[in-house]
PDB file of N, CA, C and O in Angstrom:
ATOM      1  N   UNK A   1       4.568  22.002 -54.278  1.00  0.00           N
ATOM      2  CA  UNK A   1       5.899  21.809 -54.122  1.00  0.00           C
ATOM      3  C   UNK A   1       7.127  23.023 -54.400  1.00  0.00           C
ATOM      4  O   UNK A   1       6.711  24.148 -54.677  1.00  0.00           O
ATOM      5  N   UNK A   2       8.432  22.833 -54.339  1.00  0.00           N
ATOM      6  CA  UNK A   2       9.392  23.250 -54.809  1.00  0.00           C
ATOM      7  C   UNK A   2      10.232  22.720 -54.663  1.00  0.00           C
ATOM      8  O   UNK A   2      10.465  22.224 -53.561  1.00  0.00           O
ATOM      9  N   UNK A   3      11.302  22.542 -55.996  1.00  0.00           N
ATOM     10  CA  UNK A   3      12.087  21.108 -56.172  1.00  0.00           C
ATOM     11  C   UNK A   3      13.258  22.752 -56.122  1.00  0.00           C
ATOM     12  O   UNK A   3      13.233  23.961 -56.351  1.00  0.00           O
ATOM     13  N   UNK A   4      14.293  21.474 -55.579  1.00  0.00           N
ATOM     14  CA  UNK A   4      15.797  22.341 -56.150  1.00  0.00           C
ATOM     15  C   UNK A   4      16.849  21.422 -57.431  1.00  0.00           C
ATOM     16  O   UNK A   4      16.384  20.377 -57.886  1.00  0.00           O
ATOM     17  N   UNK A   5      17.852  21.782 -57.784  1.00  0.00           N
ATOM     18  CA  UNK A   5      18.878  21.244 -58.860  1.00  0.00           C
ATOM     19  C   UNK A   5      19.880  22.260 -57.951  1.00  0.00           C
ATOM     20  O   UNK A   5      19.813  23.373 -57.428  1.00  0.00           O
ATOM     21  N   UNK A   6      21.290  20.659 -58.170  1.00  0.00           N
ATOM     22  CA  UNK A   6      22.635  20.954 -57.239  1.00  0.00           C
ATOM     23  C   UNK A   6      23.538  20.067 -58.018  1.00  0.00           C
ATOM     24  O   UNK A   6      23.678  18.844 -58.022  1.00  0.00           O
ATOM     25  N   UNK A   7      24.185  21.153 -58.761  1.00  0.00           N
ATOM     26  CA  UNK A   7      25.879  20.259 -59.094  1.00  0.00           C
ATOM     27  C   UNK A   7      26.448  19.897 -57.827  1.00  0.00           C
ATOM     28  O   UNK A   7      26.345  20.588 -56.813  1.00  0.00           O
ATOM     29  N   UNK A   8      26.996  18.901 -57.898  1.00  0.00           N
ATOM     30  CA  UNK A   8      28.445  18.651 -56.629  1.00  0.00           C
ATOM     31  C   UNK A   8      29.557  18.161 -57.170  1.00  0.00           C
ATOM     32  O   UNK A   8      29.624  17.556 -58.240  1.00  0.00           O
ATOM     33  N   UNK A   9      30.745  18.504 -56.183  1.00  0.00           N
ATOM     34  CA  UNK A   9      32.166  17.606 -56.490  1.00  0.00           C
ATOM     35  C   UNK A   9      32.549  17.211 -55.212  1.00  0.00           C
ATOM     36  O   UNK A   9      33.390  17.844 -54.573  1.00  0.00           O
ATOM     37  N   UNK A  10      32.112  16.423 -54.878  1.00  0.00           N
ATOM     38  CA  UNK A  10      32.996  15.119 -53.524  1.00  0.00           C
ATOM     39  C   UNK A  10      34.770  15.236 -53.563  1.00  0.00           C
ATOM     40  O   UNK A  10      35.247  14.952 -54.662  1.00  0.00           O
ATOM     41  N   UNK A  11      35.556  15.540 -52.706  1.00  0.00           N
ATOM     42  CA  UNK A  11      37.230  15.227 -52.608  1.00  0.00           C
ATOM     43  C   UNK A  11      37.367  14.952 -51.520  1.00  0.00           C
ATOM     44  O   UNK A  11      36.859  15.266 -50.444  1.00  0.00           O
ATOM     45  N   UNK A  12      38.329  14.136 -51.967  1.00  0.00           N
ATOM     46  CA  UNK A  12      38.669  12.907 -50.645  1.00  0.00           C
ATOM     47  C   UNK A  12      39.058  11.635 -51.536  1.00  0.00           C
ATOM     48  O   UNK A  12      39.361  11.473 -52.718  1.00  0.00           O
ATOM     49  N   UNK A  13      38.877  10.650 -50.198  1.00  0.00           N
ATOM     50  CA  UNK A  13      39.387   9.463 -50.797  1.00  0.00           C
ATOM     51  C   UNK A  13      37.840   8.377 -51.311  1.00  0.00           C
ATOM     52  O   UNK A  13      37.530   7.514 -50.489  1.00  0.00           O
ATOM     53  N   UNK A  14      36.767   8.498 -52.919  1.00  0.00           N
ATOM     54  CA  UNK A  14      36.180   8.681 -53.586  1.00  0.00           C
ATOM     55  C   UNK A  14      36.455   8.006 -54.068  1.00  0.00           C
ATOM     56  O   UNK A  14      35.591   7.231 -53.658  1.00  0.00           O
ATOM     57  N   UNK A  15      36.871   7.569 -54.574  1.00  0.00           N
ATOM     58  CA  UNK A  15      37.028   6.472 -55.994  1.00  0.00           C
ATOM     59  C   UNK A  15      37.291   4.954 -55.356  1.00  0.00           C
ATOM     60  O   UNK A  15      37.317   4.635 -54.167  1.00  0.00           O
ATOM     61  N   UNK A  16      37.486   4.090 -56.588  1.00  0.00           N
ATOM     62  CA  UNK A  16      37.588   2.370 -55.337  1.00  0.00           C
ATOM     63  C   UNK A  16      37.372   2.453 -54.503  1.00  0.00           C
ATOM     64  O   UNK A  16      38.256   2.001 -53.777  1.00  0.00           O
ATOM     65  N   UNK A  17      35.786   3.200 -53.510  1.00  0.00           N
ATOM     66  CA  UNK A  17      35.311   2.354 -52.490  1.00  0.00           C
ATOM     67  C   UNK A  17      33.847   2.188 -52.955  1.00  0.00           C
ATOM     68  O   UNK A  17      33.053   1.572 -52.242  1.00  0.00           O
ATOM     69  N   UNK A  18      33.672   2.439 -53.507  1.00  0.00           N
ATOM     70  CA  UNK A  18      32.198   2.043 -54.165  1.00  0.00           C
ATOM     71  C   UNK A  18      31.873   3.157 -53.966  1.00  0.00           C
ATOM     72  O   UNK A  18      31.143   2.616 -53.135  1.00  0.00           O
ATOM     73  N   UNK A  19      31.568   4.680 -53.842  1.00  0.00           N
ATOM     74  CA  UNK A  19      31.075   5.732 -53.706  1.00  0.00           C
ATOM     75  C   UNK A  19      30.052   6.020 -54.755  1.00  0.00           C
ATOM     76  O   UNK A  19      28.914   6.357 -54.431  1.00  0.00           O
ATOM     77  N   UNK A  20      30.439   5.894 -56.065  1.00  0.00           N
ATOM     78  CA  UNK A  20      29.007   5.753 -57.160  1.00  0.00           C
ATOM     79  C   UNK A  20      27.692   4.776 -56.834  1.00  0.00           C
ATOM     80  O   UNK A  20      26.555   4.909 -57.286  1.00  0.00           O
ATOM     81  N   UNK A  21      28.191   3.744 -55.904  1.00  0.00           N
ATOM     82  CA  UNK A  21      26.924   2.410 -56.402  1.00  0.00           C
ATOM     83  C   UNK A  21      26.154   3.425 -55.125  1.00  0.00           C
ATOM     84  O   UNK A  21      24.982   3.798 -55.095  1.00  0.00           O
ATOM     85  N   UNK A  22      27.237   3.700 -54.142  1.00  0.00           N
ATOM     86  CA  UNK A  22      26.482   3.939 -52.523  1.00  0.00           C
ATOM     87  C   UNK A  22      24.996   5.014 -53.171  1.00  0.00           C
ATOM     88  O   UNK A  22      23.780   4.823 -53.148  1.00  0.00           O
ATOM     89  N   UNK A  23      25.927   6.238 -53.746  1.00  0.00           N
ATOM     90  CA  UNK A  23      25.322   7.265 -53.979  1.00  0.00           C
ATOM     91  C   UNK A  23      24.004   7.390 -55.321  1.00  0.00           C
ATOM     92  O   UNK A  23      23.509   8.475 -55.628  1.00  0.00           O
ATOM     93  N   UNK A  24      23.782   6.646 -55.692  1.00  0.00           N
ATOM     94  CA  UNK A  24      23.103   5.740 -56.617  1.00  0.00           C
ATOM     95  C   UNK A  24      21.678   5.193 -55.656  1.00  0.00           C
ATOM     96  O   UNK A  24      20.571   5.640 -55.958  1.00  0.00           O
ATOM     97  N   UNK A  25      21.772   4.579 -54.939  1.00  0.00           N
ATOM     98  CA  UNK A  25      20.977   3.731 -53.876  1.00  0.00           C
ATOM     99  C   UNK A  25      20.324   5.227 -53.020  1.00  0.00           C
ATOM    100  O   UNK A  25      19.113   5.437 -52.960  1.00  0.00           O
ATOM    101  N   UNK A  26      21.553   6.335 -52.295  1.00  0.00           N
ATOM    102  CA  UNK A  26      21.034   6.686 -51.921  1.00  0.00           C
ATOM    103  C   UNK A  26      20.159   7.782 -52.269  1.00  0.00           C
ATOM    104  O   UNK A  26      19.404   8.352 -51.481  1.00  0.00           O
ATOM    105  N   UNK A  27      20.342   8.108 -53.801  1.00  0.00           N
ATOM    106  CA  UNK A  27      19.464   9.115 -54.118  1.00  0.00           C
ATOM    107  C   UNK A  27      18.507   7.822 -54.398  1.00  0.00           C
ATOM    108  O   UNK A  27      17.780   8.439 -55.177  1.00  0.00           O
ATOM    109  N   UNK A  28      18.019   6.713 -54.381  1.00  0.00           N
ATOM    110  CA  UNK A  28      16.560   6.029 -55.679  1.00  0.00           C
ATOM    111  C   UNK A  28      15.769   5.935 -53.713  1.00  0.00           C
ATOM    112  O   UNK A  28      14.544   5.966 -53.597  1.00  0.00           O
ATOM    113  N   UNK A  29      16.499   5.851 -52.678  1.00  0.00           N
ATOM    114  CA  UNK A  29      15.814   6.154 -51.482  1.00  0.00           C
ATOM    115  C   UNK A  29      15.591   7.377 -50.375  1.00  0.00           C
ATOM    116  O   UNK A  29      15.278   7.298 -49.187  1.00  0.00           O
ATOM    117  N   UNK A  30      15.964   8.932 -51.492  1.00  0.00           N
ATOM    118  CA  UNK A  30      15.098  10.022 -50.429  1.00  0.00           C
ATOM    119  C   UNK A  30      13.958   9.711 -51.905  1.00  0.00           C
ATOM    120  O   UNK A  30      12.739   9.838 -51.790  1.00  0.00           O
ATOM    121  N   UNK A  31      14.584   9.329 -53.125  1.00  0.00           N
ATOM    122  CA  UNK A  31      13.437   9.658 -54.456  1.00  0.00           C
ATOM    123  C   UNK A  31      14.283  11.279 -55.485  1.00  0.00           C
ATOM    124  O   UNK A  31      13.693  12.197 -56.053  1.00  0.00           O
ATOM    125  N   UNK A  32      15.610  11.057 -55.365  1.00  0.00           N
ATOM    126  CA  UNK A  32      15.943  12.506 -55.816  1.00  0.00           C
ATOM    127  C   UNK A  32      16.554  11.749 -57.066  1.00  0.00           C
ATOM    128  O   UNK A  32      16.892  10.606 -56.759  1.00  0.00           O
ATOM    129  N   UNK A  33      16.866  12.181 -58.836  1.00  0.00           N
ATOM    130  CA  UNK A  33      17.105  11.900 -59.325  1.00  0.00           C
ATOM    131  C   UNK A  33      17.780  12.443 -59.828  1.00  0.00           C
ATOM    132  O   UNK A  33      17.327  13.586 -59.900  1.00  0.00           O
ATOM    133  N   UNK A  34      19.370  12.340 -60.636  1.00  0.00           N
ATOM    134  CA  UNK A  34      20.341  12.655 -60.958  1.00  0.00           C
ATOM    135  C   UNK A  34      21.289  12.579 -62.067  1.00  0.00           C
ATOM    136  O   UNK A  34      21.071  12.606 -63.278  1.00  0.00           O
ATOM    137  N   UNK A  35      22.173  12.498 -61.543  1.00  0.00           N
ATOM    138  CA  UNK A  35      23.840  11.324 -62.160  1.00  0.00           C
ATOM    139  C   UNK A  35      25.495  11.540 -61.359  1.00  0.00           C
ATOM    140  O   UNK A  35      25.912  12.664 -61.081  1.00  0.00           O
ATOM    141  N   UNK A  36      26.240  10.348 -61.089  1.00  0.00           N
ATOM    142  CA  UNK A  36      27.457  11.067 -60.684  1.00  0.00           C
ATOM    143  C   UNK A  36      27.795  10.135 -61.510  1.00  0.00           C
ATOM    144  O   UNK A  36      27.218   9.291 -62.196  1.00  0.00           O
ATOM    145  N   UNK A  37      29.269  10.597 -61.214  1.00  0.00           N
ATOM    146  CA  UNK A  37      30.152   9.882 -62.294  1.00  0.00           C
ATOM    147  C   UNK A  37      31.539  10.027 -61.378  1.00  0.00           C
ATOM    148  O   UNK A  37      31.593  10.557 -60.268  1.00  0.00           O
ATOM    149  N   UNK A  38      32.481   9.518 -62.002  1.00  0.00           N
ATOM    150  CA  UNK A  38      33.980   9.122 -61.310  1.00  0.00           C
ATOM    151  C   UNK A  38      34.083  11.181 -62.203  1.00  0.00           C
ATOM    152  O   UNK A  38      33.430  11.931 -62.929  1.00  0.00           O
ATOM    153  N   UNK A  39      35.239  11.129 -61.510  1.00  0.00           N
ATOM    154  CA  UNK A  39      36.396  12.934 -62.085  1.00  0.00           C
ATOM    155  C   UNK A  39      37.665  12.415 -62.990  1.00  0.00           C
ATOM    156  O   UNK A  39      38.039  11.262 -62.779  1.00  0.00           O
ATOM    157  N   UNK A  40      38.078  12.881 -63.588  1.00  0.00           N
ATOM    158  CA  UNK A  40      40.067  12.305 -64.094  1.00  0.00           C
ATOM    159  C   UNK A  40      41.487  12.883 -62.646  1.00  0.00           C
ATOM    160  O   UNK A  40      42.703  12.703 -62.574  1.00  0.00           O
ATOM    161  N   UNK A  41      40.070  13.874 -61.374  1.00  0.00           N
ATOM    162  CA  UNK A  41      41.341  14.584 -60.985  1.00  0.00           C
ATOM    163  C   UNK A  41      40.653  13.862 -60.214  1.00  0.00           C
ATOM    164  O   UNK A  41      39.904  14.725 -59.755  1.00  0.00           O
ATOM    165  N   UNK A  42      40.194  12.423 -59.480  1.00  0.00           N
ATOM    166  CA  UNK A  42      39.896  11.911 -58.565  1.00  0.00           C
ATOM    167  C   UNK A  42      39.180  11.537 -57.313  1.00  0.00           C
ATOM    168  O   UNK A  42      39.228  10.758 -56.361  1.00  0.00           O
ATOM    169  N   UNK A  43      38.275  12.820 -57.993  1.00  0.00           N
ATOM    170  CA  UNK A  43      36.635  13.601 -57.139  1.00  0.00           C
ATOM    171  C   UNK A  43      35.378  12.873 -58.084  1.00  0.00           C
ATOM    172  O   UNK A  43      35.445  12.387 -59.213  1.00  0.00           O
ATOM    173  N   UNK A  44      34.241  13.003 -57.172  1.00  0.00           N
ATOM    174  CA  UNK A  44      33.949  12.118 -57.679  1.00  0.00           C
ATOM    175  C   UNK A  44      32.127  13.822 -57.950  1.00  0.00           C
ATOM    176  O   UNK A  44      31.778  14.675 -57.133  1.00  0.00           O
ATOM    177  N   UNK A  45      31.689  13.602 -59.053  1.00  0.00           N
ATOM    178  CA  UNK A  45      30.554  14.867 -59.549  1.00  0.00           C
ATOM    179  C   UNK A  45      29.705  14.447 -60.121  1.00  0.00           C
ATOM    180  O   UNK A  45      29.726  13.575 -60.990  1.00  0.00           O
ATOM    181  N   UNK A  46      28.636  15.161 -59.597  1.00  0.00           N
ATOM    182  CA  UNK A  46      27.065  14.735 -60.629  1.00  0.00           C
ATOM    183  C   UNK A  46      26.169  15.688 -60.107  1.00  0.00           C
ATOM    184  O   UNK A  46      26.542  16.519 -59.279  1.00  0.00           O
ATOM    185  N   UNK A  47      24.669  15.612 -60.655  1.00  0.00           N
ATOM    186  CA  UNK A  47      24.141  16.546 -60.198  1.00  0.00           C
ATOM    187  C   UNK A  47      22.946  15.965 -59.806  1.00  0.00           C
ATOM    188  O   UNK A  47      22.510  14.953 -60.355  1.00  0.00           O
ATOM    189  N   UNK A  48      22.190  16.730 -58.583  1.00  0.00           N
ATOM    190  CA  UNK A  48      21.077  16.075 -57.777  1.00  0.00           C
ATOM    191  C   UNK A  48      19.681  17.076 -58.286  1.00  0.00           C
ATOM    192  O   UNK A  48      19.791  18.287 -58.475  1.00  0.00           O
ATOM    193  N   UNK A  49      18.527  16.393 -58.440  1.00  0.00           N
ATOM    194  CA  UNK A  49      17.258  17.439 -58.747  1.00  0.00           C
ATOM    195  C   UNK A  49      15.868  16.848 -58.083  1.00  0.00           C
ATOM    196  O   UNK A  49      15.450  15.771 -58.507  1.00  0.00           O
ATOM    197  N   UNK A  50      15.042  17.647 -56.892  1.00  0.00           N
ATOM    198  CA  UNK A  50      14.099  16.936 -56.612  1.00  0.00           C
ATOM    199  C   UNK A  50      13.538  17.659 -55.225  1.00  0.00           C
ATOM    200  O   UNK A  50      14.312  18.131 -54.391  1.00  0.00           O
ATOM    201  N   UNK A  51      12.420  17.680 -55.117  1.00  0.00           N
ATOM    202  CA  UNK A  51      12.211  18.229 -53.414  1.00  0.00           C
ATOM    203  C   UNK A  51      13.213  18.573 -52.701  1.00  0.00           C
ATOM    204  O   UNK A  51      14.202  17.870 -52.492  1.00  0.00           O
ATOM    205  N   UNK A  52      12.916  20.249 -52.072  1.00  0.00           N
ATOM    206  CA  UNK A  52      14.061  21.102 -52.236  1.00  0.00           C
ATOM    207  C   UNK A  52      14.907  20.022 -50.651  1.00  0.00           C
ATOM    208  O   UNK A  52      16.081  19.706 -50.456  1.00  0.00           O
ATOM    209  N   UNK A  53      13.577  19.740 -49.790  1.00  0.00           N
ATOM    210  CA  UNK A  53      13.925  19.135 -48.531  1.00  0.00           C
ATOM    211  C   UNK A  53      15.134  17.729 -48.964  1.00  0.00           C
ATOM    212  O   UNK A  53      16.305  17.552 -48.627  1.00  0.00           O
ATOM    213  N   UNK A  54      14.227  16.945 -49.813  1.00  0.00           N
ATOM    214  CA  UNK A  54      15.295  15.634 -49.954  1.00  0.00           C
ATOM    215  C   UNK A  54      16.781  15.698 -51.189  1.00  0.00           C
ATOM    216  O   UNK A  54      17.693  14.881 -51.315  1.00  0.00           O
ATOM    217  N   UNK A  55      16.520  17.046 -51.975  1.00  0.00           N
ATOM    218  CA  UNK A  55      18.052  17.157 -52.182  1.00  0.00           C
ATOM    219  C   UNK A  55      18.559  18.189 -50.911  1.00  0.00           C
ATOM    220  O   UNK A  55      19.610  18.749 -51.222  1.00  0.00           O
ATOM    221  N   UNK A  56      18.227  18.443 -50.012  1.00  0.00           N
ATOM    222  CA  UNK A  56      18.402  19.365 -48.490  1.00  0.00           C
ATOM    223  C   UNK A  56      19.960  17.930 -47.742  1.00  0.00           C
ATOM    224  O   UNK A  56      21.126  18.036 -47.363  1.00  0.00           O
ATOM    225  N   UNK A  57      18.889  16.720 -47.919  1.00  0.00           N
ATOM    226  CA  UNK A  57      19.644  15.562 -47.325  1.00  0.00           C
ATOM    227  C   UNK A  57      20.902  14.816 -48.216  1.00  0.00           C
ATOM    228  O   UNK A  57      21.958  14.285 -47.871  1.00  0.00           O
ATOM    229  N   UNK A  58      20.373  15.006 -49.279  1.00  0.00           N
ATOM    230  CA  UNK A  58      21.202  13.958 -50.062  1.00  0.00           C
ATOM    231  C   UNK A  58      22.492  15.311 -50.105  1.00  0.00           C
ATOM    232  O   UNK A  58      23.448  14.968 -50.800  1.00  0.00           O
ATOM    233  N   UNK A  59      22.598  16.332 -49.660  1.00  0.00           N
ATOM    234  CA  UNK A  59      23.637  17.058 -49.961  1.00  0.00           C
ATOM    235  C   UNK A  59      24.891  16.855 -48.834  1.00  0.00           C
ATOM    236  O   UNK A  59      26.122  16.872 -48.857  1.00  0.00           O
ATOM    237  N   UNK A  60      23.720  16.636 -47.744  1.00  0.00           N
ATOM    238  CA  UNK A  60      24.049  16.514 -45.737  1.00  0.00           C
ATOM    239  C   UNK A  60      24.686  14.987 -46.381  1.00  0.00           C
ATOM    240  O   UNK A  60      25.845  15.236 -46.713  1.00  0.00           O
ATOM    241  N   UNK A  61      24.342  13.410 -46.699  1.00  0.00           N
ATOM    242  CA  UNK A  61      25.186  12.407 -46.858  1.00  0.00           C
ATOM    243  C   UNK A  61      25.724  12.757 -48.253  1.00  0.00           C
ATOM    244  O   UNK A  61      24.931  12.078 -48.906  1.00  0.00           O
ATOM    245  N   UNK A  62      26.544  13.360 -49.204  1.00  0.00           N
ATOM    246  CA  UNK A  62      27.266  13.711 -49.158  1.00  0.00           C
ATOM    247  C   UNK A  62      28.444  14.571 -49.146  1.00  0.00           C
ATOM    248  O   UNK A  62      29.446  14.802 -49.823  1.00  0.00           O
ATOM    249  N   UNK A  63      27.872  14.939 -48.070  1.00  0.00           N
ATOM    250  CA  UNK A  63      28.851  15.632 -47.669  1.00  0.00           C
ATOM    251  C   UNK A  63      30.000  15.102 -46.484  1.00  0.00           C
ATOM    252  O   UNK A  63      31.216  15.297 -46.487  1.00  0.00           O
ATOM    253  N   UNK A  64      28.963  14.189 -45.237  1.00  0.00           N
ATOM    254  CA  UNK A  64      29.264  13.578 -44.576  1.00  0.00           C
ATOM    255  C   UNK A  64      29.028  12.373 -44.438  1.00  0.00           C
ATOM    256  O   UNK A  64      27.988  12.606 -43.823  1.00  0.00           O
ATOM    257  N   UNK A  65      29.060  11.322 -44.459  1.00  0.00           N
ATOM    258  CA  UNK A  65      27.886   9.345 -44.826  1.00  0.00           C
ATOM    259  C   UNK A  65      29.086   9.568 -46.201  1.00  0.00           C
ATOM    260  O   UNK A  65      30.254   9.593 -45.813  1.00  0.00           O
ATOM    261  N   UNK A  66      28.871   9.730 -47.777  1.00  0.00           N
ATOM    262  CA  UNK A  66      29.677   8.488 -48.534  1.00  0.00           C
ATOM    263  C   UNK A  66      29.873   6.614 -48.360  1.00  0.00           C
ATOM    264  O   UNK A  66      30.058   6.164 -47.229  1.00  0.00           O
ATOM    265  N   UNK A  67      29.836   6.075 -49.046  1.00  0.00           N
ATOM    266  CA  UNK A  67      30.042   4.657 -49.035  1.00  0.00           C
ATOM    267  C   UNK A  67      30.895   4.614 -47.765  1.00  0.00           C
ATOM    268  O   UNK A  67      31.509   5.613 -47.390  1.00  0.00           O
ATOM    269  N   UNK A  68      30.931   3.338 -47.043  1.00  0.00           N
ATOM    270  CA  UNK A  68      31.728   2.169 -46.320  1.00  0.00           C
ATOM    271  C   UNK A  68      33.346   3.241 -46.090  1.00  0.00           C
ATOM    272  O   UNK A  68      33.915   3.918 -45.234  1.00  0.00           O
ATOM    273  N   UNK A  69      33.467   2.878 -47.223  1.00  0.00           N
ATOM    274  CA  UNK A  69      35.411   2.879 -47.305  1.00  0.00           C
ATOM    275  C   UNK A  69      35.092   3.883 -47.753  1.00  0.00           C
ATOM    276  O   UNK A  69      34.472   3.458 -48.729  1.00  0.00           O
ATOM    277  N   UNK A  70      35.001   5.243 -47.831  1.00  0.00           N
ATOM    278  CA  UNK A  70      35.381   6.298 -49.010  1.00  0.00           C
ATOM    279  C   UNK A  70      35.254   7.506 -46.722  1.00  0.00           C
ATOM    280  O   UNK A  70      34.695   7.557 -45.626  1.00  0.00           O
ATOM    281  N   UNK A  71      36.641   8.275 -47.919  1.00  0.00           N
ATOM    282  CA  UNK A  71      36.770   8.713 -46.840  1.00  0.00           C
ATOM    283  C   UNK A  71      36.953  10.485 -47.159  1.00  0.00           C
ATOM    284  O   UNK A  71      37.992  10.864 -47.698  1.00  0.00           O
ATOM    285  N   UNK A  72      35.654  11.692 -46.708  1.00  0.00           N
ATOM    286  CA  UNK A  72      35.195  12.757 -47.584  1.00  0.00           C
ATOM    287  C   UNK A  72      35.874  13.371 -47.209  1.00  0.00           C
ATOM    288  O   UNK A  72      35.889  12.972 -46.045  1.00  0.00           O
ATOM    289  N   UNK A  73      37.070  14.716 -47.288  1.00  0.00           N
ATOM    290  CA  UNK A  73      37.426  15.952 -47.355  1.00  0.00           C
ATOM    291  C   UNK A  73      36.821  16.378 -47.133  1.00  0.00           C
ATOM    292  O   UNK A  73      36.484  16.223 -45.959  1.00  0.00           O
ATOM    293  N   UNK A  74      35.771  17.675 -48.237  1.00  0.00           N
ATOM    294  CA  UNK A  74      34.711  18.513 -48.432  1.00  0.00           C
ATOM    295  C   UNK A  74      34.051  17.941 -49.820  1.00  0.00           C
ATOM    296  O   UNK A  74      34.280  16.979 -50.552  1.00  0.00           O
ATOM    297  N   UNK A  75      33.046  19.107 -49.803  1.00  0.00           N
ATOM    298  CA  UNK A  75      31.930  18.888 -50.803  1.00  0.00           C
ATOM    299  C   UNK A  75      31.739  19.923 -51.447  1.00  0.00           C
ATOM    300  O   UNK A  75      31.575  21.001 -50.875  1.00  0.00           O
ATOM    301  N   UNK A  76      31.724  19.795 -52.755  1.00  0.00           N
ATOM    302  CA  UNK A  76      31.059  21.776 -53.267  1.00  0.00           C
ATOM    303  C   UNK A  76      29.626  21.776 -53.993  1.00  0.00           C
ATOM    304  O   UNK A  76      29.183  20.906 -54.742  1.00  0.00           O
ATOM    305  N   UNK A  77      29.200  22.605 -53.709  1.00  0.00           N
ATOM    306  CA  UNK A  77      28.081  22.574 -54.020  1.00  0.00           C
ATOM    307  C   UNK A  77      27.931  23.910 -54.956  1.00  0.00           C
ATOM    308  O   UNK A  77      28.100  25.020 -54.451  1.00  0.00           O
ATOM    309  N   UNK A  78      27.486  23.697 -56.852  1.00  0.00           N
ATOM    310  CA  UNK A  78      27.101  25.320 -57.408  1.00  0.00           C
ATOM    311  C   UNK A  78      26.264  24.843 -57.820  1.00  0.00           C
ATOM    312  O   UNK A  78      25.677  23.764 -57.744  1.00  0.00           O
ATOM    313  N   UNK A  79      26.155  26.462 -58.699  1.00  0.00           N
ATOM    314  CA  UNK A  79      24.157  25.762 -59.548  1.00  0.00           C
ATOM    315  C   UNK A  79      22.766  25.540 -58.546  1.00  0.00           C
ATOM    316  O   UNK A  79      21.826  24.770 -58.743  1.00  0.00           O
ATOM    317  N   UNK A  80      22.974  26.456 -57.451  1.00  0.00           N
ATOM    318  CA  UNK A  80      22.137  25.936 -56.625  1.00  0.00           C
ATOM    319  C   UNK A  80      20.453  26.442 -56.794  1.00  0.00           C
ATOM    320  O   UNK A  80      19.924  27.230 -56.009  1.00  0.00           O
ATOM    321  N   UNK A  81      19.758  25.822 -57.968  1.00  0.00           N
ATOM    322  CA  UNK A  81      18.733  26.441 -58.383  1.00  0.00           C
ATOM    323  C   UNK A  81      17.073  26.180 -57.875  1.00  0.00           C
ATOM    324  O   UNK A  81      16.780  25.055 -57.470  1.00  0.00           O
ATOM    325  N   UNK A  82      16.323  26.950 -57.904  1.00  0.00           N
ATOM    326  CA  UNK A  82      14.926  26.177 -57.637  1.00  0.00           C
ATOM    327  C   UNK A  82      13.978  26.382 -59.105  1.00  0.00           C
ATOM    328  O   UNK A  82      13.462  27.378 -59.613  1.00  0.00           O
ATOM    329  N   UNK A  83      14.040  24.619 -59.586  1.00  0.00           N
ATOM    330  CA  UNK A  83      13.440  24.370 -60.531  1.00  0.00           C
ATOM    331  C   UNK A  83      12.103  24.423 -60.556  1.00  0.00           C
ATOM    332  O   UNK A  83      11.555  24.894 -59.559  1.00  0.00           O
ATOM    333  N   UNK A  84      11.527  24.104 -61.334  1.00  0.00           N
ATOM    334  CA  UNK A  84       9.608  24.292 -61.035  1.00  0.00           C
ATOM    335  C   UNK A  84       9.320  22.632 -61.775  1.00  0.00           C
ATOM    336  O   UNK A  84       8.137  22.368 -61.989  1.00  0.00           O
ATOM    337  N   UNK A  85      10.308  21.619 -62.127  1.00  0.00           N
ATOM    338  CA  UNK A  85      10.201  20.027 -62.212  1.00  0.00           C
ATOM    339  C   UNK A  85      11.221  19.222 -62.392  1.00  0.00           C
ATOM    340  O   UNK A  85      12.161  19.894 -62.817  1.00  0.00           O
ATOM    341  N   UNK A  86      11.503  18.121 -62.281  1.00  0.00           N
ATOM    342  CA  UNK A  86      12.706  17.671 -62.402  1.00  0.00           C
ATOM    343  C   UNK A  86      13.026  17.858 -63.875  1.00  0.00           C
ATOM    344  O   UNK A  86      11.989  17.983 -64.526  1.00  0.00           O
ATOM    345  N   UNK A  87      14.490  17.935 -64.846  1.00  0.00           N
ATOM    346  CA  UNK A  87      14.380  17.793 -65.713  1.00  0.00           C
ATOM    347  C   UNK A  87      15.019  16.056 -65.967  1.00  0.00           C
ATOM    348  O   UNK A  87      14.708  15.601 -67.068  1.00  0.00           O
ATOM    349  N   UNK A  88      15.665  15.320 -65.265  1.00  0.00           N
ATOM    350  CA  UNK A  88      16.244  13.711 -64.838  1.00  0.00           C
ATOM    351  C   UNK A  88      15.389  12.951 -64.508  1.00  0.00           C
ATOM    352  O   UNK A  88      14.414  13.262 -63.824  1.00  0.00           O
ATOM    353  N   UNK A  89      15.661  11.723 -64.999  1.00  0.00           N
ATOM    354  CA  UNK A  89      14.603  10.889 -65.108  1.00  0.00           C
ATOM    355  C   UNK A  89      15.913   9.726 -64.566  1.00  0.00           C
ATOM    356  O   UNK A  89      16.916   9.288 -65.130  1.00  0.00           O
ATOM    357  N   UNK A  90      15.181   9.471 -62.912  1.00  0.00           N
ATOM    358  CA  UNK A  90      16.205   8.509 -62.371  1.00  0.00           C
ATOM    359  C   UNK A  90      17.408   8.688 -61.870  1.00  0.00           C
ATOM    360  O   UNK A  90      17.694   9.885 -61.872  1.00  0.00           O
ATOM    361  N   UNK A  91      18.174   8.067 -61.475  1.00  0.00           N
ATOM    362  CA  UNK A  91      19.685   8.506 -60.709  1.00  0.00           C
ATOM    363  C   UNK A  91      20.753   7.489 -61.409  1.00  0.00           C
ATOM    364  O   UNK A  91      20.668   6.261 -61.384  1.00  0.00           O
ATOM    365  N   UNK A  92      21.559   8.095 -61.906  1.00  0.00           N
ATOM    366  CA  UNK A  92      22.287   6.802 -62.637  1.00  0.00           C
ATOM    367  C   UNK A  92      23.567   7.196 -62.634  1.00  0.00           C
ATOM    368  O   UNK A  92      23.846   8.340 -62.276  1.00  0.00           O
ATOM    369  N   UNK A  93      24.639   6.205 -63.076  1.00  0.00           N
ATOM    370  CA  UNK A  93      26.046   6.765 -63.379  1.00  0.00           C
ATOM    371  C   UNK A  93      26.569   6.848 -64.312  1.00  0.00           C
ATOM    372  O   UNK A  93      26.600   5.919 -65.120  1.00  0.00           O
ATOM    373  N   UNK A  94      27.197   8.082 -64.519  1.00  0.00           N
ATOM    374  CA  UNK A  94      27.735   8.344 -66.006  1.00  0.00           C
ATOM    375  C   UNK A  94      29.562   7.804 -66.261  1.00  0.00           C
ATOM    376  O   UNK A  94      30.434   7.171 -65.666  1.00  0.00           O
ATOM    377  N   UNK A  95      29.407   8.357 -67.208  1.00  0.00           N
ATOM    378  CA  UNK A  95      31.027   6.843 -67.405  1.00  0.00           C
ATOM    379  C   UNK A  95      32.271   8.432 -68.622  1.00  0.00           C
ATOM    380  O   UNK A  95      33.388   8.145 -69.051  1.00  0.00           O
TER     381      UNK A  95
END
C-alpha cells in the first residue's frame, strides 16, 4: 500500500464555524491521521497522512465541503510526498 503525507491550508470563512471539529470527524471516517489548527491569519492549516486514495478524498473534502457553516474560498496543498508509513497517531486539533 502506498501512503501520502500532505500539508494543507484552507482559506475563507473557516474559523468559528466548527471547521476543525468536522475536519477531525471526516479524517477519522476516512481513516487518515494528522492534525488541524486555526492560524492567526484566519485560515485553518494542518497535515494529513494515510493511504494515498484516502488522502486524496480528504483533500477534496477540505477544498469543497468543510463544515456546514464554512465558506471555503480555496485550499492550498504543499509538501505532498510518498511516505513508507504514517508518522502521526490519530487525528487531532492543535492549539
